[in-house]
N, C-alpha and C positions, 0 to 999 in steps of 0.2 A: 580273396574275398575279404579277409579280415582287413586288409590295408584299404580297400574301398571305403568301408565303413568309417574308418578312422578318419580318411581322408573329406569325407561327407560331413562327419560329426565336427571337425575342424572349421570346415568352411560354413557349416549351418550355424556355428557359436559365433563365428565372425560376423556372419550376417546379421544375427540376433543383436550382437555388440553394436554393429554399424547403425541398424535401424533404433536403438534405444538411444544412441548417442545423437542421431538425428532428431530423435522426438524430442529428447531434453533440450535442444539446441531450439527447435521450434516453439517451445514452451517459454524459453528464456526470452526469445526475440519478441515473443507476444506480452511480456511485461511492461506495462507503463512506464516511461522514461522519466516522468517528473515526480517530485515530492512536494506536497503542499501542505501546509498546517493552515486549519480553518476555524475561525471563531464561530461558534453556533450558538443558537438558543435552543436549550434544552427544555424537557419537560419539567413543568413546575415553573418555566421561566427562568431557569437558571443560565448564566453564561457558561460555556465550555469549550472545550477542545477537541477537535478530532484531525488526527494526521492520517492523510490520504496519499497513494500512489495514484497518479492519473496522467494522462497525455496534457491534458487543458486545464486550465483554472475552473471552465465551465463543466468539465467532467468531474473535475476534483468536487465541486460544490454539489453537484447531482449525488455523487458517491457519499458525501458526508451526511447527507439527510437519511435518517433513521438508524445511523451508525450509534455506536456508543461512545459517549463524550465523556471527557474527565471534565468534571465542572469546577469552577473556582471555589467551592466549599469543601473541594476533596471528597468527592462522591461520582458514582457515574448515573448518566441518565442518557434516554435515547434524545439525539438530536432532532429536533423538528423544524429549523430553519437555518440557513446560513447567512451570517453577517458579511463575513469578510474571509477571503482565502490568499494567502500568502506563501512565497517562494521562502522558506526560511533562510537560507544562505544569501538572498539578495534583496530581502525586502522586512519591513517591521509593520507590525500591526498598529493602525491609526491611533488607537486608544493606548496611551502609556502603561496605565496599569494592567491591562491585559497582556501587553507586551513583557512586562515585568514576570506576571505570572507564567507565560511561556518559557522564558529565560530559566525562571527558578525550578521548573519541572525536572525530575530526576529521569535522563534517558540515557 
């Protein structure tokens, strides 16, 4: 009898490990694939930056509204609207000064 409980225990542990692995793979697969940098208007009228992970530019813009933005005056404020979202590795902000702000941020 002791052998059976050991076998079941090992099989049970393997089953739990398999389910845990599958669940973590499903969670990883559900993560958005794109990374976006969004220029936003924050509370108080300040310009700011929000980094967002999303599948599309439209979803990134939607996610950026209400997020904490790092503003050009080195504070944080809640984003109230999105002015522009870019793919950082492929695009640049239209506003040269804001692009410089983005490039000089320590990340």
